[in-house]
TORFIGU-76708 format. One line per 10 residues: number of its first residue (from 1); their letters; for each residue x, y, z of C-alpha. Coordinates in Angstrom, 3 decimals. Layout:
BEGIN
NUM	a	X/Y/Z  ...;
// end
This chain:
BEGIN
1	mkvlmigdvv	-26.311/220.048/194.897  -27.451/216.641/193.883  -26.752/213.907/196.246  -27.251/210.217/195.501  -28.164/208.222/198.469  -27.892/204.271/198.196  -29.424/201.724/200.457  -27.691/198.852/202.079  -25.174/197.315/199.817  -25.486/193.538/200.288;
11	geagceflcc	-22.057/191.388/200.230  -19.084/191.253/197.747  -21.513/190.903/194.786  -23.374/194.034/195.723  -20.173/195.937/195.921  -18.974/194.439/192.310  -22.351/195.705/190.985  -21.912/199.264/192.125  -18.540/199.113/190.714  -20.265/198.342/187.243;
21	rlpeiikrln	-23.117/200.663/187.265  -22.178/203.726/189.859  -19.747/205.533/187.714  -21.896/205.806/184.762  -24.745/207.072/186.852  -22.759/209.662/188.520  -21.543/210.959/185.104  -24.896/210.771/183.459  -26.633/212.525/186.269  -24.123/214.949/187.463;
31	idvviangen	-24.062/213.761/191.010  -22.094/215.866/193.498  -21.928/213.357/196.325  -22.715/209.675/196.850  -23.714/208.143/200.150  -24.290/204.518/200.695  -24.986/202.299/203.473  -22.239/199.618/203.843  -23.220/197.608/207.007  -23.763/194.661/205.050;
41	saagngvsyk	-21.140/195.079/202.341  -18.522/192.636/203.619  -18.879/188.682/203.071  -21.648/187.746/205.799  -22.268/191.211/207.110  -20.335/194.134/208.400  -17.687/196.239/206.818  -13.984/195.257/205.994  -11.193/196.941/204.278  -11.941/194.890/201.181;
51	svkklvsagv	-15.526/196.036/201.214  -14.864/199.722/201.836  -12.166/199.942/199.248  -14.733/198.579/196.984  -17.443/201.036/197.672  -14.863/203.975/197.325  -13.482/202.547/193.938  -17.208/202.473/192.723  -17.586/206.226/193.410  -19.010/206.176/196.950;
61	dvittgnhaf	-17.932/209.259/198.843  -19.329/208.553/202.234  -20.322/205.271/203.860  -22.780/204.923/206.763  -23.594/201.693/208.813  -25.914/200.372/211.365  -26.455/197.669/213.848  -23.891/195.352/211.865  -21.132/197.954/211.960  -18.850/196.066/214.268;
71	rkkqaarlfs	-19.471/192.247/212.997  -15.807/192.122/211.870  -12.957/191.961/214.134  -11.062/194.466/211.887  -13.847/197.046/212.410  -12.644/198.926/215.423  -9.430/199.877/213.562  -11.273/200.485/210.335  -13.612/202.974/211.720  -10.805/204.659/213.697;
81	ecdfllrpin	-8.847/205.110/210.403  -11.524/206.146/207.854  -13.185/209.388/208.647  -15.878/209.030/205.803  -16.903/205.905/207.404  -19.630/206.418/209.804  -21.174/204.465/212.540  -24.413/205.484/214.453  -23.754/208.359/216.804  -25.837/206.930/219.522;
91	lpagfsghgv	-23.904/203.715/220.289  -22.861/203.368/223.941  -19.530/204.576/225.039  -16.456/202.514/223.958  -16.869/202.242/220.175  -14.457/203.506/218.024  -15.186/205.974/215.183  -17.644/208.849/214.699  -21.168/209.438/213.194  -20.725/212.836/211.833;
101	fvydkghfql	-18.811/213.708/208.454  -18.473/216.974/206.658  -17.923/216.315/203.011  -16.308/219.556/201.725  -16.215/220.094/198.113  -14.860/223.694/198.305  -17.879/225.303/196.671  -20.298/223.479/198.875  -20.380/221.559/202.134  -22.637/218.657/203.136;
111	ciinvmgcaf	-22.923/217.239/206.608  -23.911/213.680/206.949  -25.235/212.240/210.217  -25.632/208.415/211.086  -27.965/207.515/213.826  -29.761/204.045/214.681  -33.245/203.489/216.096  -34.142/201.636/219.429  -37.320/200.172/218.420  -36.929/196.259/217.526;
121	mkmpstsafe	-33.248/196.753/217.304  -31.043/194.242/219.331  -28.127/196.535/219.379  -28.158/198.763/222.391  -28.194/202.450/221.653  -29.325/205.624/223.320  -32.291/207.767/222.007  -31.954/208.814/218.289  -34.276/211.787/219.152  -32.092/213.211/222.090;
131	sieavlaqhq	-28.725/212.390/220.164  -29.931/214.177/216.924  -30.675/217.148/219.020  -27.381/217.409/220.597  -25.326/216.991/217.401  -27.475/219.569/215.566  -26.996/221.909/218.355  -22.985/221.517/217.883  -22.982/221.253/213.927  -24.468/224.126/212.231;
141	ypatvidfha	-24.332/223.470/208.338  -27.333/224.481/206.162  -26.974/221.233/204.065  -27.242/218.136/206.403  -28.738/214.710/205.702  -29.405/211.867/208.144  -29.146/208.133/207.649  -31.414/206.851/210.283  -30.854/203.210/210.672  -34.117/201.721/212.074;
151	estaekkllg	-36.617/199.109/211.871  -39.742/201.094/212.944  -41.296/203.304/210.130  -43.164/205.142/212.975  -39.663/205.922/214.695  -38.228/207.059/211.361  -41.134/209.316/210.585  -41.282/210.863/214.041  -37.569/211.756/213.558  -38.449/213.341/210.144;
161	fqvdghvsav	-41.009/215.432/211.754  -38.753/216.445/214.795  -35.986/217.862/212.477  -38.251/218.917/209.582  -36.912/222.647/208.661  -33.606/221.947/210.222  -31.962/219.282/208.083  -31.910/218.645/204.261  -33.094/215.106/204.409  -33.869/212.107/206.709;
171	vgththvqta	-33.629/208.798/204.940  -34.081/205.279/206.249  -32.034/202.389/205.910  -31.897/198.705/207.358  -34.928/196.862/206.201  -33.541/196.459/202.479  -37.032/197.255/200.970  -37.642/200.354/199.289  -40.654/202.275/200.526  -42.778/204.487/198.149;
181	deqilpkgta	-43.378/207.542/200.601  -40.742/209.874/199.389  -41.900/213.360/200.035  -40.861/216.930/200.991  -42.142/217.550/204.713  -43.974/220.797/205.298  -40.763/222.840/206.580  -38.380/221.703/203.614  -36.722/218.386/204.768  -36.892/215.429/202.089;
191	yisdlgmvgv	-37.979/212.112/203.688  -38.196/208.612/202.694  -38.780/205.520/205.250  -36.313/203.220/203.448  -34.014/203.466/200.717  -33.889/199.819/199.800  -30.692/197.909/198.971  -28.107/197.025/196.361  -28.713/193.389/196.012  -30.185/190.511/194.124;
201	cvsvlgadpt	-33.786/191.309/192.692  -35.363/187.926/193.513  -34.211/187.395/197.000  -34.943/187.952/200.627  -33.335/191.053/201.578  -30.334/189.751/199.309  -30.237/186.456/200.646  -31.206/183.023/198.817  -34.942/182.257/200.278  -34.331/178.446/199.572;
211	eidfkaatdg	-31.339/178.668/202.403  -33.027/180.622/204.967  -33.897/178.821/208.318  -37.378/180.169/208.799  -37.769/179.639/212.412  -34.352/181.646/212.981  -35.658/184.394/210.682  -39.058/184.533/212.800  -36.900/184.881/216.049  -35.448/188.029/214.325;
221	ffqckpavgp	-31.908/186.915/213.511  -30.686/184.622/210.553  -27.609/183.902/208.638  -27.981/182.627/205.105  -26.349/182.140/201.715  -26.371/185.253/199.616  -28.810/185.183/196.607  -27.475/184.831/192.923  -28.934/186.628/189.885  -29.623/190.034/188.549;
231	heingvilti	-29.055/192.926/190.880  -30.692/196.111/191.427  -29.644/199.756/193.016  -32.082/201.286/195.185  -31.975/204.841/196.573  -33.030/208.378/196.064  -31.558/211.554/194.329  -31.733/214.857/196.411  -31.757/218.012/195.099  -30.529/220.510/197.749;
241	dsttgkarei	-30.236/224.198/197.840  -26.627/224.381/199.295  -27.105/227.991/200.527  -30.549/227.550/202.539  -30.033/223.688/203.042  -33.658/223.168/201.999  -34.420/220.129/199.822  -35.947/221.038/196.361  -36.609/217.462/195.157  -36.451/213.777/196.278;
251	irvkyl	-36.686/211.227/193.540  -37.042/207.564/194.331  -34.631/205.437/191.929  -34.126/201.822/190.935  -31.218/200.996/188.519  -30.985/197.334/187.154;
// end
């Protein structure tokens, strides 16, 4: 089974770029499943009906999110209607939607879990470690991947080792910066700290650096104008044994 996992898609332009490039990538590499983080795919941030439709039309099968999941007013209804659109499993009670989805292709099944970190994240959440343990106790699928939407690399790596041998892969999202630490952990779980993004190459996380209020950025939150220019797609290609669920290979990729 070949799975393409894509980092945070930034804005309408990021969605459009995926529509242009993703179909050819899927065909050329014989990708079975495409998973993308869409929490910044709508204009501004968050998800919308328009951005979800764009991602699906590009070829994305499952959409994960994170701390910006419910930025848009339409999000609550959107998450309740789309089973392939995930929000973190460890959000407080009262949020619509779910954080686990089983993609069933007939000849294989892939379980996707979306969870969010606690360190340096402003959105309240319960422990990712306890939440993952509870979900894995309920869902017994050999092939399982986790999108861990978190700021801290230490928190991401700790979760990777916690579930090593129990899931196929743990990939980080949220920072929009692709890391170079892709590896197969000792017991067979593929890992990378962050997938990166689908956004403008020369930018600050997809935003125009000349339009950023640097004081607000230092305080940890800023709204800014999307950058304009050539885009890139960051992510990984996972090769998973659909019978054992073990990762055979993880390849970090960048497409321009």
